[in-house]
C-alpha positions as CSV (number, residue, x, y, z in Angstrom):
1,M,27.8,57.8,29.2
2,I,29.6,56.9,32.3
3,I,26.6,54.8,33.4
4,K,26.8,52.8,30.1
5,D,30.5,52.2,30.6
6,N,29.9,51.1,34.2
7,K,27.2,48.6,33.0
8,T,29.6,47.3,30.4
9,D,32.3,46.9,33.0
10,L,30.0,45.0,35.3
11,N,28.8,42.7,32.5
12,E,32.4,42.0,31.6
13,L,33.3,41.4,35.2
14,A,30.4,39.0,35.6
15,A,31.3,37.1,32.4
16,N,34.9,36.8,33.6
17,I,33.8,35.5,37.0
18,I,31.5,32.9,35.4
19,N,34.3,31.8,33.1
20,G,36.6,31.4,36.0
21,V,34.1,29.3,38.0
22,N,33.5,27.1,35.0
23,K,37.2,26.5,34.5
24,A,37.6,25.6,38.2
25,L,34.6,23.2,38.1
26,R,36.1,21.5,35.1
27,K,39.5,21.2,36.7
28,L,37.8,19.7,39.9
29,A,35.8,17.2,37.8
30,E,38.9,16.2,35.8
31,S,41.0,15.6,38.8
32,S,38.2,13.7,40.6
33,A,37.5,11.6,37.5
34,A,41.2,10.7,37.3
35,N,40.9,9.3,40.9
36,N,37.6,7.6,40.3
37,E,35.9,9.8,42.8
38,N,32.3,11.0,43.2
39,L,31.2,14.6,43.5
40,I,28.2,15.9,45.4
41,V,25.9,18.0,43.2
42,G,22.6,19.9,43.7
43,D,19.9,20.5,41.1
44,K,17.7,23.5,40.6
45,D,15.1,22.0,42.9
46,G,17.5,21.7,45.8
47,N,18.0,18.0,45.6
48,V,21.5,16.7,46.4
49,K,23.1,13.6,45.1
50,S,26.5,11.9,44.6
51,V,27.5,11.5,41.0
52,P,30.6,9.8,39.6
53,A,33.0,12.6,38.4
54,K,33.4,10.8,35.1
55,E,29.7,11.1,34.4
56,L,29.6,14.8,35.5
57,L,32.6,15.6,33.3
58,K,30.5,14.5,30.3
59,T,27.9,17.2,31.0
60,L,30.3,20.1,31.6
61,S,31.1,22.5,28.7
62,K,34.7,22.8,27.6
């Protein structure tokens, strides 16, 4: 049973980390959008481009 609890703890930790990163990204996009700035983003294929923060903010979950 200890192993199951450990897995649950790790899953919970991973979920908390992901939530924290998402909140930080949203905050970054909001502050950048307020200043009419661009952010550099990469896609799953490794391509990098500059995107207006206002456009990026539209795609982020709340």
